[in-house]
N, C-alpha and C positions, 0 to 999 in steps of 0.2 A: 504493500500500500504506500502511496506517496506520503512524504513527511508533511503533515498538516500544521506543524508547530510554526507559529508566527515569529518572524525576526523581531527581536526586542531591541529598540534603540536605547543605547546607554548614554544618558546625558552626562556632561562634565559636572554640572552643578545645578542643584535645584534649591531655591529658597522659597518656603511656603508660609502662608499665614503671617506675613510681615506687613507693616505699614510701608508702602512703596511710593516714593515721591519721584515721579517720572521726569519732570522738567522738560516735557515734550511741548509741542506747539500749542497744546490745549491745556497745559498745566495740570494734567490729571494726577490725582492722588488716590491710591487704592488703600482703604483702611485695612483690608485683608487681601494681600496680593501675593502673587507667585512670579518668580523670575526663573527662567530656564536658560542655561548656557550649554551650548553644544558646539564642539569643534572650535572652542575658543571664542565663540561669538554669542551674544545675547540673542536668543531666538524667540522668546516669548516674555512679555510683561503683561499680566492680566490679573483679573480677580481670582482668588484662590477657589478651587473646586474640591469637593469630596474626593479623596483618593490621591491628591497631590503628594501626600507624604509617602505614598507607595510607588511613585515613579522610579524606575530604575536609573540610578545615578551614581557616579563615582563618589560624589559628596552630597549629602543631604543636610540642609540646615533648617531647623524649626525656627521660624522668624517671629514666633509669638513674643510680643513685647519689644521687638526690635524695629529699627528704622533702616530702610534700604534706599539709597539715592545714588546718583552718578558721582564718580570721583570728583574731588575738588581740584581746582587749578591754581597754582602759584604763577601769576602772570608776569612777574619780574623778579629775578634773583641773580646773585653772584655766588655760586656754590663753592668756589675755591676757597673763600674765606670762612666757610662754615665752622671750621675748627677754631676760629678766632672770634666767634660771636661774642659781643660784649666787651672785647678788649679795647675798643676805641670810644666807648660811650661817654667819656668825660671830655672829649674834644669838642671845640666849637666848630661851626660850619666850615670856616676856611682851613682850620687845622685838619679837620676830617678829610677834606678833599685834597689838601696839599700833602698829607702824610699817609693816610690809610691806603688809598688806592695804589699809589706808587709802591708802597711797602708790600701789599698783597701781590702786585704784579711782579716785583722782584722775587718774592717768595715762590711764586708760581714757576719761575724759571729755574729754580735750584732745588726745591724740596719736594720731590715727587711723593714721598711717603706721606707727608703732611697734607698735600693736596688730595691724594687718594683717600686718606682717612676722612677728610672733609666731605668728599663726595659720598662715601659710604655712610657717614653720619646723616647727611642730607637725605639719602634714599631711605634710610631707616625711619627717620622722624616723619618724612612725607607719608610713608605707607602706614605708620602708626596713627597719623592724624587724618587719614582719608584722602590725602593728596595723591593723585595718580598722574598728574601732568604738570610740567614746569617749563617756563620760558626763561632761559638764563643766558647771560653773556659772561664769558670768562677769558682768561689769558690763554690757557691751554685746554680747551674743551674736549680734545680727543682723550685726555686722561679720564674725564668723567663720562664720556659717551658710553664707553664699554661698561662702566660700573652701573650706570643708570639703566642701560639696556638690559643687562643681565638681571637686574633687580625687578624688571618688569615695569619700570616707570616710563611714561611717555615724556619726551623732552624735545623742546625746540632750542637749539644751541648754536653758538657761533663765537669765534674769537673777536674780542673787542678791538676797535680800530681808532687810533688817535694820533695826530701828527704833532701835538703840542704837550701831551700829558707825560710821556716818559721817553727815555733815550733808547728808542728802538727804531730800526730802519722802517720807513713807511712802506717801501717796496716789499720788505720781508713780511710785514703785517698783511698786506693784500695777497701775497703768495700763500701765506698760512690760511687766510680766509678761503681762498679758492680751493686749496688742498683739502680743507676740512669738508667743504661742500661736496667735493668729488668723492671723498672717502666715506662720509657718514650719512649723507642725506638719504633717508629711506632704510637705514640699517635697522637690525633687530626687528624684522617683520614690519617695518614702517614706524616703529615706536620712536625712533630717533630721527628728527628732521633738522635740517640746517637753517640758519638765518644769517642775514647780513647785519652786522652789529657795529655801526659807528658809535663810539662811546657816548657822546653827548653833543649838545649844541653850544658848548662853551670851550671845548678843547679840540675842536676840529676846524681847520681852515676851509675856505671855499674850495680849494683844490682837493682836499680830502673828501668833501661832500660830493664833488663832481666825480671823483674816482669811485666813490661808494655807489653813486647812481649808475655808473658804467657797469660795475660789478653786478648790481641788482638787475640791470637790463639783460645781462647774460643768463640770469636765473629767474625768470619772471614768476615762477611759482613760489618763491621763497618770501617770507616776511622780512621787513626791515625793522630792527629792534634798537631803540636808542633811548637815552635820557633826554627828556624834552621839557623845557621851561621849568626846570627844577630850581634854578637859582636866578637871582636878579641879573647875574652876569650873562645869562643866555641871550637876551635881546641885545645887550651891549656888544657881545661878540658878533652877533649877526650884522650889526651896523658896521663893525670893523671889517666884516667880510663883504660889505657893499650892498647889503639888503636892508629893507626897512625894519624887519624884525626876524625872529627865529623862524616862524612859519613861512614868511615870505621867502627866506633863503631856501627852505626845503621845497617850496613850490617852484622856485626858479630852477632848481637842479632836477626837478621831476620826481621828488620823493614824497610829496604830500598827497597820499592816496590811500586806498583801502588796504595796502600792504603794510602800512606804517603802524607800529606799536610804540607809543611814546610813554615812557615811565615817569611817574610823579606828577607832572603838569601842575606843579605846586604854586607857581606865580602867574598862572594863566588868568586872563580877564575874560569878560563875557564875549568879547569879539573873538578871542582865541578859541573859545569853546564853539562858537558858531562856525568858524572856519574849519575846525577839525571835523565837526559833524557834517558839514557840506562836502568835505573830501572823503567821508566815510572812513576816516582814520580811527584807530583805536587808542585808548588811554588806560594805563594801569596806574592807579593813584598810589597804592602801597602805603596806606596810613600806618601800618604796623611798624614802619621804620622808626617812627617817633617813640616807640618803646625802647629803642636802642640809642638813638641820637636825637638831640634837640637842636634842630636847625633854626629855631626862633628863640634864642636864649632869653628874650624879654617876655616870652609867653610861657606861662606855667605849663 
């Protein structure tokens, strides 16, 4: 007689009877919901049904009293300095930028073990806190790409570029950026993506911005990640570069568009907000930084 036994699909993971916050286009919340993962992909998100606890799965989770939601995103980070978190918290704004970033950059060129430990600590704390994706710019992101990729974290990464901030060849920086893109964009089953990362709008000359725009043109699918309007010096530097202000400079070189992710946006005014919105550009405000540093010493 023919074998009438049905093939039973073995799911990777089933979570049942949990409060499921979908964050989908309808904002649906299931007070008692089930999530089914098969072949590494979420296949079902729905109301729980009788018998869900009996679905064949490698891992079954009773979600009673638990909340299930998509992973959180850290939209702006510098992971190489993770091992030194809090070490510079007593510096004022100018000391912070004059000493901390060059120090971390120098450390990144010499102390592989400390950098790798920082990336490992970041991956651990991210996953413990529900963060599954990060957007980071660093000096040597290739060290972290493998660590984050193997940990299962999604990351958008790139080496920072500046022609005024530290004593590194600008040509070397752009070569490193291109090499990282070619080597890591799409790595680890697509979890690691590359980005073009000019450091900020107060330590890059117009020439650096123009070269950044040329690099971005070569890779039109990649985001451009920078510090934007973080300091009062931002617009002053733009005027020194021959533009009306920081956003005007980015627009002139062709970088004020939907690919742009501007970190902090701290000194932006209403007009800056309107122009960013019109360009469909993104902003990562990062208010938690003020838990480490006080960039407004006259403000409690």
